[in-house]
DRENPA-3360 file (N, C-alpha, C; in nm, 2 decimals, always signed):
BEGIN
1 = MNQNISIL = +10.94/+10.51/-0.36/+10.80/+10.53/-0.36/+10.73/+10.45/-0.25 ~ +10.65/+10.53/-0.17/+10.58/+10.46/-0.06/+10.46/+10.38/-0.12 ~ +10.44/+10.27/-0.06/+10.33/+10.19/-0.11/+10.25/+10.14/+0.02 ~ +10.12/+10.17/+0.02/+10.04/+10.13/+0.13/+9.99/+9.99/+0.11 ~ +10.01/+9.91/+0.20/+9.97/+9.76/+0.19/+9.86/+9.74/+0.30 ~ +9.75/+9.69/+0.26/+9.64/+9.66/+0.35/+9.64/+9.51/+0.37 ~ +9.64/+9.47/+0.50/+9.63/+9.33/+0.54/+9.50/+9.30/+0.60 ~ +9.43/+9.20/+0.55/+9.30/+9.16/+0.60/+9.32/+9.04/+0.70;
9 = AESITTRL = +9.29/+9.06/+0.82/+9.31/+8.95/+0.92/+9.17/+8.89/+0.94 ~ +9.17/+8.76/+0.93/+9.05/+8.68/+0.95/+9.03/+8.65/+1.09 ~ +8.92/+8.68/+1.14/+8.88/+8.65/+1.29/+8.81/+8.52/+1.30 ~ +8.86/+8.43/+1.38/+8.81/+8.30/+1.40/+8.75/+8.29/+1.54 ~ +8.62/+8.26/+1.55/+8.56/+8.25/+1.68/+8.52/+8.11/+1.71 ~ +8.55/+8.06/+1.83/+8.51/+7.92/+1.86/+8.41/+7.93/+1.98 ~ +8.33/+7.83/+2.00/+8.23/+7.83/+2.11/+8.25/+7.71/+2.19 ~ +8.26/+7.73/+2.32/+8.28/+7.61/+2.41/+8.14/+7.55/+2.43;
17 = SLAVDITD = +8.13/+7.42/+2.39/+8.00/+7.35/+2.39/+7.99/+7.27/+2.52 ~ +8.10/+7.21/+2.56/+8.10/+7.11/+2.67/+8.24/+7.10/+2.73 ~ +8.24/+7.10/+2.86/+8.36/+7.08/+2.94/+8.34/+6.96/+3.03 ~ +8.43/+6.87/+3.02/+8.42/+6.74/+3.10/+8.52/+6.74/+3.21 ~ +8.47/+6.72/+3.33/+8.56/+6.72/+3.45/+8.56/+6.57/+3.50 ~ +8.67/+6.51/+3.51/+8.69/+6.37/+3.54/+8.73/+6.36/+3.69 ~ +8.66/+6.29/+3.77/+8.69/+6.27/+3.91/+8.72/+6.13/+3.95 ~ +8.83/+6.11/+4.03/+8.87/+5.98/+4.09/+8.78/+5.95/+4.20;
25 = DYQESRVI = +8.71/+5.83/+4.19/+8.61/+5.80/+4.30/+8.68/+5.77/+4.43 ~ +8.80/+5.72/+4.43/+8.87/+5.69/+4.56/+8.92/+5.82/+4.62 ~ +8.99/+5.90/+4.55/+9.06/+6.02/+4.60/+8.96/+6.13/+4.61 ~ +8.84/+6.12/+4.54/+8.74/+6.23/+4.53/+8.81/+6.36/+4.49 ~ +8.90/+6.35/+4.39/+8.96/+6.46/+4.33/+8.98/+6.44/+4.18 ~ +9.03/+6.54/+4.11/+9.04/+6.53/+3.97/+9.14/+6.42/+3.92 ~ +9.11/+6.34/+3.82/+9.20/+6.24/+3.77/+9.31/+6.32/+3.69 ~ +9.44/+6.28/+3.72/+9.55/+6.35/+3.66/+9.62/+6.26/+3.55;
33 = SELKIFLK = +9.59/+6.13/+3.55/+9.65/+6.05/+3.45/+9.58/+6.07/+3.31 ~ +9.65/+6.03/+3.21/+9.60/+6.05/+3.07/+9.49/+5.95/+3.04 ~ +9.38/+6.01/+2.98/+9.26/+5.93/+2.95/+9.23/+5.95/+2.80 ~ +9.15/+5.86/+2.75/+9.09/+5.88/+2.61/+8.94/+5.92/+2.63 ~ +8.91/+6.03/+2.58/+8.77/+6.08/+2.60/+8.72/+6.12/+2.46 ~ +8.60/+6.08/+2.43/+8.54/+6.11/+2.30/+8.39/+6.11/+2.31 ~ +8.33/+6.15/+2.20/+8.18/+6.16/+2.20/+8.13/+6.04/+2.11 ~ +8.01/+5.99/+2.15/+7.95/+5.88/+2.09/+7.91/+5.91/+1.94;
41 = DQDIQPVK = +7.86/+6.03/+1.92/+7.80/+6.06/+1.79/+7.88/+6.16/+1.70 ~ +7.99/+6.21/+1.76/+8.06/+6.31/+1.68/+8.21/+6.28/+1.69 ~ +8.28/+6.29/+1.57/+8.42/+6.26/+1.56/+8.50/+6.39/+1.59 ~ +8.50/+6.43/+1.72/+8.56/+6.56/+1.76/+8.65/+6.53/+1.88 ~ +8.78/+6.57/+1.87/+8.87/+6.54/+1.98/+8.86/+6.66/+2.08 ~ +8.86/+6.63/+2.21/+8.86/+6.74/+2.31/+9.00/+6.81/+2.32 ~ +9.00/+6.93/+2.37/+9.13/+7.00/+2.41/+9.14/+7.00/+2.56 ~ +9.25/+6.95/+2.62/+9.26/+6.95/+2.76/+9.33/+7.09/+2.80;
49 = NLSGYYLF = +9.27/+7.16/+2.89/+9.32/+7.29/+2.93/+9.41/+7.27/+3.06 ~ +9.48/+7.38/+3.10/+9.57/+7.37/+3.21/+9.51/+7.33/+3.34 ~ +9.38/+7.35/+3.35/+9.31/+7.31/+3.48/+9.26/+7.17/+3.48 ~ +9.28/+7.10/+3.37/+9.25/+6.95/+3.36/+9.11/+6.92/+3.30 ~ +9.04/+7.02/+3.26/+8.91/+7.00/+3.19/+8.93/+6.96/+3.04 ~ +8.85/+6.87/+3.00/+8.85/+6.83/+2.86/+8.74/+6.91/+2.78 ~ +8.78/+6.99/+2.69/+8.69/+7.09/+2.63/+8.65/+7.05/+2.49 ~ +8.52/+7.05/+2.46/+8.47/+7.02/+2.33/+8.41/+7.15/+2.27;
57 = LDLKGSND = +8.46/+7.19/+2.15/+8.43/+7.32/+2.09/+8.34/+7.30/+1.97 ~ +8.24/+7.39/+1.95/+8.16/+7.40/+1.83/+8.09/+7.27/+1.80 ~ +8.03/+7.21/+1.90/+7.96/+7.08/+1.88/+7.83/+7.11/+1.80 ~ +7.79/+7.01/+1.72/+7.67/+7.02/+1.64/+7.57/+6.92/+1.71 ~ +7.44/+6.94/+1.68/+7.34/+6.85/+1.74/+7.30/+6.90/+1.88 ~ +7.19/+6.84/+1.93/+7.13/+6.89/+2.05/+7.17/+6.80/+2.17 ~ +7.23/+6.68/+2.15/+7.26/+6.59/+2.26/+7.37/+6.50/+2.21 ~ +7.44/+6.44/+2.32/+7.55/+6.34/+2.29/+7.58/+6.27/+2.42;
65 = TVLVQGGD = +7.67/+6.17/+2.40/+7.71/+6.09/+2.52/+7.86/+6.09/+2.52 ~ +7.92/+6.11/+2.64/+8.07/+6.11/+2.65/+8.11/+5.97/+2.69 ~ +8.21/+5.92/+2.62/+8.27/+5.79/+2.65/+8.41/+5.81/+2.70 ~ +8.45/+5.74/+2.81/+8.58/+5.76/+2.87/+8.65/+5.62/+2.88 ~ +8.77/+5.61/+2.82/+8.85/+5.49/+2.84/+8.94/+5.51/+2.95 ~ +8.93/+5.43/+3.06/+9.00/+5.46/+3.18/+9.15/+5.42/+3.18 ~ +9.20/+5.36/+3.08/+9.34/+5.32/+3.08/+9.37/+5.21/+3.17 ~ +9.49/+5.21/+3.23/+9.54/+5.10/+3.31/+9.47/+5.10/+3.45;
73 = YYFDNESE = +9.42/+5.21/+3.50/+9.39/+5.22/+3.64/+9.24/+5.24/+3.67 ~ +9.16/+5.26/+3.57/+9.02/+5.29/+3.59/+8.93/+5.21/+3.50 ~ +8.81/+5.18/+3.55/+8.71/+5.12/+3.46/+8.66/+5.22/+3.36 ~ +8.63/+5.18/+3.24/+8.57/+5.27/+3.14/+8.43/+5.32/+3.19 ~ +8.39/+5.43/+3.13/+8.27/+5.49/+3.18/+8.19/+5.55/+3.06 ~ +8.06/+5.54/+3.06/+7.98/+5.61/+2.96/+7.88/+5.70/+3.03 ~ +7.88/+5.83/+3.00/+7.78/+5.92/+3.06/+7.64/+5.89/+3.02 ~ +7.55/+5.95/+3.09/+7.41/+5.95/+3.04/+7.40/+6.05/+2.93;
81 = NIELGELD = +7.29/+6.04/+2.85/+7.27/+6.13/+2.74/+7.27/+6.28/+2.79 ~ +7.35/+6.36/+2.73/+7.37/+6.50/+2.77/+7.29/+6.59/+2.67 ~ +7.20/+6.66/+2.73/+7.13/+6.76/+2.65/+7.21/+6.89/+2.65 ~ +7.28/+6.92/+2.54/+7.37/+7.03/+2.53/+7.31/+7.16/+2.55 ~ +7.18/+7.18/+2.50/+7.11/+7.30/+2.52/+7.07/+7.34/+2.66 ~ +7.07/+7.24/+2.75/+7.03/+7.26/+2.88/+7.15/+7.30/+2.97 ~ +7.27/+7.29/+2.92/+7.39/+7.32/+3.00/+7.40/+7.48/+3.02 ~ +7.47/+7.52/+3.12/+7.50/+7.66/+3.14/+7.59/+7.71/+3.03;
89 = TLCPVVNI = +7.55/+7.81/+2.96/+7.63/+7.85/+2.84/+7.76/+7.91/+2.88 ~ +7.77/+7.97/+3.00/+7.89/+8.03/+3.05/+7.99/+7.92/+3.12 ~ +7.93/+7.81/+3.16/+8.01/+7.71/+3.23/+7.94/+7.57/+3.20 ~ +7.95/+7.52/+3.08/+7.89/+7.39/+3.04/+7.96/+7.27/+3.09 ~ +7.97/+7.25/+3.22/+8.05/+7.15/+3.28/+7.97/+7.02/+3.31 ~ +8.02/+6.91/+3.27/+7.96/+6.78/+3.31/+8.07/+6.70/+3.38 ~ +8.04/+6.65/+3.50/+8.13/+6.57/+3.58/+8.11/+6.42/+3.56 ~ +8.22/+6.35/+3.54/+8.21/+6.20/+3.53/+8.31/+6.14/+3.63;
97 = TLKPNPSY = +8.26/+6.05/+3.71/+8.34/+5.98/+3.81/+8.39/+5.85/+3.77 ~ +8.52/+5.82/+3.78/+8.58/+5.70/+3.74/+8.61/+5.61/+3.86 ~ +8.57/+5.48/+3.85/+8.60/+5.39/+3.96/+8.74/+5.32/+3.93 ~ +8.82/+5.32/+4.03/+8.95/+5.25/+4.02/+8.93/+5.10/+4.00 ~ +9.01/+5.04/+3.91/+9.01/+4.89/+3.89/+9.12/+4.83/+3.98 ~ +9.13/+4.70/+3.98/+9.23/+4.63/+4.07/+9.37/+4.67/+4.04 ~ +9.40/+4.73/+3.93/+9.54/+4.77/+3.90/+9.58/+4.91/+3.96 ~ +9.48/+4.98/+4.01/+9.50/+5.11/+4.07/+9.60/+5.11/+4.18;
105 = LFPSSATL = +9.68/+5.22/+4.19/+9.79/+5.22/+4.28/+9.74/+5.29/+4.41 ~ +9.67/+5.20/+4.49/+9.62/+5.25/+4.62/+9.74/+5.27/+4.72 ~ +9.73/+5.36/+4.81/+9.83/+5.38/+4.92/+9.84/+5.26/+5.01 ~ +9.95/+5.24/+5.07/+9.98/+5.12/+5.15/+9.88/+5.12/+5.27 ~ +9.83/+5.24/+5.31/+9.75/+5.24/+5.43/+9.60/+5.22/+5.39 ~ +9.57/+5.20/+5.27/+9.43/+5.18/+5.23/+9.36/+5.06/+5.29 ~ +9.23/+5.07/+5.32/+9.15/+4.96/+5.36/+9.08/+4.90/+5.24 ~ +9.12/+4.78/+5.21/+9.07/+4.72/+5.08/+9.02/+4.58/+5.10;
113 = IRGCVRDS = +8.93/+4.54/+5.01/+8.89/+4.40/+4.99/+8.93/+4.37/+4.85 ~ +9.02/+4.28/+4.83/+9.06/+4.23/+4.70/+9.02/+4.09/+4.68 ~ +8.97/+4.05/+4.56/+8.93/+3.91/+4.54/+8.92/+3.87/+4.40 ~ +8.87/+3.75/+4.38/+8.84/+3.70/+4.25/+8.71/+3.62/+4.26 ~ +8.63/+3.63/+4.16/+8.50/+3.55/+4.15/+8.53/+3.45/+4.04 ~ +8.51/+3.32/+4.08/+8.54/+3.21/+3.99/+8.41/+3.12/+3.98 ~ +8.41/+3.05/+3.87/+8.30/+2.95/+3.85/+8.34/+2.81/+3.91 ~ +8.26/+2.71/+3.89/+8.28/+2.58/+3.94/+8.41/+2.52/+3.88;
121 = QNDGISGA = +8.45/+2.57/+3.76/+8.57/+2.51/+3.70/+8.69/+2.59/+3.73 ~ +8.68/+2.68/+3.83/+8.79/+2.77/+3.88/+8.84/+2.87/+3.78 ~ +8.75/+2.90/+3.68/+8.78/+3.01/+3.59/+8.72/+3.14/+3.64 ~ +8.79/+3.25/+3.62/+8.75/+3.38/+3.66/+8.62/+3.42/+3.58 ~ +8.53/+3.48/+3.65/+8.40/+3.53/+3.58/+8.41/+3.68/+3.56 ~ +8.40/+3.72/+3.43/+8.41/+3.86/+3.39/+8.27/+3.92/+3.40 ~ +8.27/+4.05/+3.44/+8.15/+4.12/+3.44/+8.05/+4.10/+3.55 ~ +8.09/+4.03/+3.65/+8.00/+4.01/+3.77/+7.99/+4.14/+3.85;
129 = TIRMKKTD = +7.87/+4.17/+3.90/+7.85/+4.29/+3.98/+7.86/+4.26/+4.12 ~ +7.93/+4.35/+4.20/+7.95/+4.33/+4.34/+7.91/+4.45/+4.41 ~ +7.81/+4.44/+4.50/+7.76/+4.55/+4.58/+7.79/+4.52/+4.73 ~ +7.82/+4.63/+4.80/+7.83/+4.62/+4.94/+7.70/+4.67/+5.01 ~ +7.64/+4.58/+5.08/+7.50/+4.60/+5.13/+7.50/+4.72/+5.23 ~ +7.39/+4.79/+5.23/+7.37/+4.91/+5.31/+7.46/+5.03/+5.28 ~ +7.52/+5.02/+5.16/+7.61/+5.13/+5.12/+7.57/+5.15/+4.97 ~ +7.63/+5.26/+4.91/+7.60/+5.28/+4.77/+7.72/+5.23/+4.68;
137 = FETQTTTL = +7.81/+5.15/+4.75/+7.93/+5.10/+4.67/+7.89/+4.99/+4.58 ~ +7.94/+5.00/+4.46/+7.92/+4.90/+4.36/+8.04/+4.89/+4.26 ~ +8.08/+4.77/+4.22/+8.19/+4.76/+4.13/+8.17/+4.63/+4.05 ~ +8.26/+4.60/+3.96/+8.25/+4.48/+3.88/+8.38/+4.41/+3.87 ~ +8.37/+4.28/+3.82/+8.50/+4.21/+3.80/+8.56/+4.23/+3.66 ~ +8.69/+4.22/+3.65/+8.76/+4.24/+3.53/+8.75/+4.11/+3.44 ~ +8.82/+4.11/+3.33/+8.81/+3.99/+3.24/+8.87/+3.87/+3.31 ~ +8.95/+3.89/+3.41/+9.01/+3.77/+3.49/+8.92/+3.74/+3.61;
145 = GEFVIYFR = +8.81/+3.81/+3.63/+8.73/+3.79/+3.75/+8.77/+3.86/+3.87 ~ +8.87/+3.95/+3.86/+8.93/+4.02/+3.98/+8.84/+4.14/+4.01 ~ +8.84/+4.18/+4.14/+8.77/+4.30/+4.18/+8.85/+4.36/+4.30 ~ +8.81/+4.49/+4.33/+8.87/+4.55/+4.45/+8.76/+4.64/+4.50 ~ +8.74/+4.64/+4.64/+8.65/+4.72/+4.71/+8.73/+4.81/+4.80 ~ +8.71/+4.94/+4.80/+8.79/+5.04/+4.87/+8.70/+5.12/+4.96 ~ +8.75/+5.15/+5.08/+8.67/+5.23/+5.18/+8.73/+5.37/+5.18 ~ +8.65/+5.47/+5.14/+8.69/+5.61/+5.12/+8.67/+5.68/+5.25;
153 = GLNYYEVE = +8.77/+5.68/+5.34/+8.75/+5.75/+5.46/+8.66/+5.68/+5.56 ~ +8.71/+5.63/+5.66/+8.63/+5.54/+5.75/+8.54/+5.62/+5.84 ~ +8.53/+5.75/+5.81/+8.42/+5.83/+5.88/+8.29/+5.79/+5.83 ~ +8.28/+5.73/+5.71/+8.15/+5.68/+5.66/+8.11/+5.56/+5.73 ~ +8.19/+5.49/+5.79/+8.16/+5.36/+5.85/+8.20/+5.36/+6.00 ~ +8.17/+5.25/+6.07/+8.20/+5.23/+6.21/+8.33/+5.15/+6.22 ~ +8.41/+5.18/+6.32/+8.53/+5.10/+6.34/+8.53/+5.06/+6.49 ~ +8.53/+4.93/+6.51/+8.53/+4.87/+6.65/+8.66/+4.79/+6.67;
161 = TEDGKKMV = +8.70/+4.80/+6.80/+8.82/+4.73/+6.83/+8.79/+4.59/+6.88 ~ +8.84/+4.49/+6.81/+8.82/+4.35/+6.85/+8.95/+4.27/+6.86 ~ +8.98/+4.22/+6.97/+9.11/+4.15/+7.00/+9.23/+4.24/+6.95 ~ +9.22/+4.36/+6.98/+9.33/+4.45/+6.95/+9.34/+4.50/+6.81 ~ +9.24/+4.46/+6.73/+9.24/+4.50/+6.59/+9.12/+4.60/+6.56 ~ +9.14/+4.70/+6.48/+9.03/+4.79/+6.44/+8.95/+4.73/+6.32 ~ +8.83/+4.69/+6.34/+8.75/+4.62/+6.24/+8.64/+4.72/+6.19 ~ +8.62/+4.71/+6.06/+8.52/+4.80/+5.99/+8.38/+4.73/+6.01;
169 = KIDGKNPE = +8.28/+4.81/+6.05/+8.15/+4.76/+6.07/+8.05/+4.85/+5.99 ~ +7.94/+4.79/+5.95/+7.83/+4.87/+5.89/+7.71/+4.83/+5.96 ~ +7.65/+4.93/+6.03/+7.54/+4.91/+6.12/+7.57/+4.80/+6.22 ~ +7.69/+4.81/+6.27/+7.73/+4.72/+6.38/+7.77/+4.58/+6.33 ~ +7.77/+4.55/+6.20/+7.80/+4.42/+6.15/+7.91/+4.43/+6.05 ~ +7.97/+4.31/+6.03/+8.08/+4.30/+5.92/+8.02/+4.33/+5.79 ~ +8.10/+4.39/+5.70/+8.05/+4.42/+5.56/+8.00/+4.29/+5.49 ~ +7.89/+4.31/+5.42/+7.83/+4.20/+5.35/+7.83/+4.23/+5.20;
177 = LNIEHPDY = +7.88/+4.14/+5.11/+7.88/+4.16/+4.97/+7.77/+4.08/+4.90 ~ +7.72/+4.14/+4.80/+7.62/+4.07/+4.71/+7.68/+4.06/+4.57 ~ +7.69/+3.93/+4.52/+7.75/+3.90/+4.39/+7.64/+3.85/+4.30 ~ +7.64/+3.90/+4.18/+7.54/+3.85/+4.08/+7.60/+3.87/+3.94 ~ +7.55/+3.79/+3.85/+7.59/+3.80/+3.70/+7.47/+3.76/+3.62 ~ +7.44/+3.84/+3.52/+7.32/+3.82/+3.44/+7.31/+3.69/+3.36 ~ +7.43/+3.62/+3.34/+7.43/+3.50/+3.27/+7.40/+3.38/+3.36 ~ +7.40/+3.40/+3.49/+7.38/+3.29/+3.58/+7.24/+3.30/+3.64;
185 = RNKKGKIR = +7.15/+3.21/+3.60/+7.01/+3.22/+3.65/+6.96/+3.08/+3.70 ~ +6.86/+3.09/+3.78/+6.80/+2.96/+3.83/+6.70/+2.91/+3.73 ~ +6.63/+2.80/+3.76/+6.53/+2.74/+3.67/+6.42/+2.83/+3.64 ~ +6.39/+2.93/+3.73/+6.28/+3.02/+3.70/+6.33/+3.15/+3.62 ~ +6.45/+3.15/+3.59/+6.50/+3.26/+3.51/+6.55/+3.38/+3.59 ~ +6.55/+3.37/+3.72/+6.60/+3.48/+3.80/+6.75/+3.47/+3.82 ~ +6.81/+3.59/+3.83/+6.96/+3.59/+3.85/+7.00/+3.53/+3.98 ~ +7.09/+3.45/+3.98/+7.14/+3.39/+4.11/+7.22/+3.49/+4.18;
193 = KKNVTVEV = +7.20/+3.50/+4.31/+7.27/+3.60/+4.40/+7.35/+3.52/+4.50 ~ +7.46/+3.57/+4.54/+7.54/+3.51/+4.64/+7.58/+3.62/+4.74 ~ +7.56/+3.59/+4.87/+7.60/+3.69/+4.97/+7.73/+3.64/+5.05 ~ +7.82/+3.73/+5.07/+7.95/+3.69/+5.14/+7.97/+3.79/+5.25 ~ +7.99/+3.75/+5.37/+8.02/+3.84/+5.48/+8.17/+3.84/+5.50 ~ +8.23/+3.96/+5.52/+8.38/+3.97/+5.52/+8.42/+4.04/+5.65 ~ +8.53/+3.99/+5.71/+8.59/+4.07/+5.82/+8.70/+4.16/+5.76 ~ +8.69/+4.29/+5.79/+8.77/+4.39/+5.73/+8.84/+4.47/+5.83;
201 = EEGKTTLL = +8.98/+4.46/+5.83/+9.06/+4.54/+5.93/+9.10/+4.67/+5.87 ~ +9.09/+4.77/+5.95/+9.13/+4.91/+5.90/+9.27/+4.91/+5.86 ~ +9.30/+4.97/+5.75/+9.44/+4.99/+5.70/+9.50/+4.86/+5.64 ~ +9.42/+4.76/+5.62/+9.47/+4.63/+5.57/+9.40/+4.59/+5.44 ~ +9.46/+4.49/+5.37/+9.39/+4.44/+5.26/+9.34/+4.30/+5.29 ~ +9.21/+4.28/+5.27/+9.15/+4.15/+5.29/+9.14/+4.08/+5.16 ~ +9.18/+3.95/+5.15/+9.18/+3.87/+5.03/+9.07/+3.77/+5.03 ~ +9.00/+3.76/+4.91/+8.89/+3.67/+4.90/+8.90/+3.59/+4.77;
209 = SITYP = +8.85/+3.47/+4.78/+8.83/+3.39/+4.66/+8.69/+3.34/+4.66 ~ +8.60/+3.38/+4.57/+8.46/+3.35/+4.58/+8.42/+3.26/+4.46 ~ +8.35/+3.15/+4.49/+8.30/+3.06/+4.39/+8.15/+3.10/+4.37 ~ +8.12/+3.13/+4.25/+7.98/+3.17/+4.21/+7.92/+3.09/+4.11 ~ +7.80/+3.05/+4.11/+7.69/+3.10/+4.21/+7.70/+3.02/+4.34;
% end
């Protein structure tokens, strides 16, 4: 006896709400190392596709913030508040750029400034901000007070030959760093700032030890 059997297949539809693209600030390319990425207000794990995007599906709410734990080689990052409804529905991509920390594996030919910011007791100062004047470069010190400044392609800067060495210049002068920390203030309550001028040779690592303030 023949028996007809009907099978009901349930159709499941998902909606792409947000795609996060993570860029390496030094390489200016997509980060390939494993990262921890999550949302501030929703307990939803992303799916990483073969192209390297982190995909969040079926998000609720109208806005959220993406948090990235950079692991061993990058500083953590928190995005600005993202209005989900304002993203392109066909391509809801948000780009987040991660800055390498001092443990990052730079190539041997990289032009770097590596250093440590210490207080008067010779202890490393965590969370100090370091900016390179007349550029948009900014970084911070680690829990040990260490920092690294990297030059992404010297076509952004000038290189002059001095005593047979190729030296990096910014507006014809040696790079100048500005160091500050919100916990170190003068009697008027203003943050103490310290400026340090550095001689930087192309393709080399310059080492600094800075006492602050």
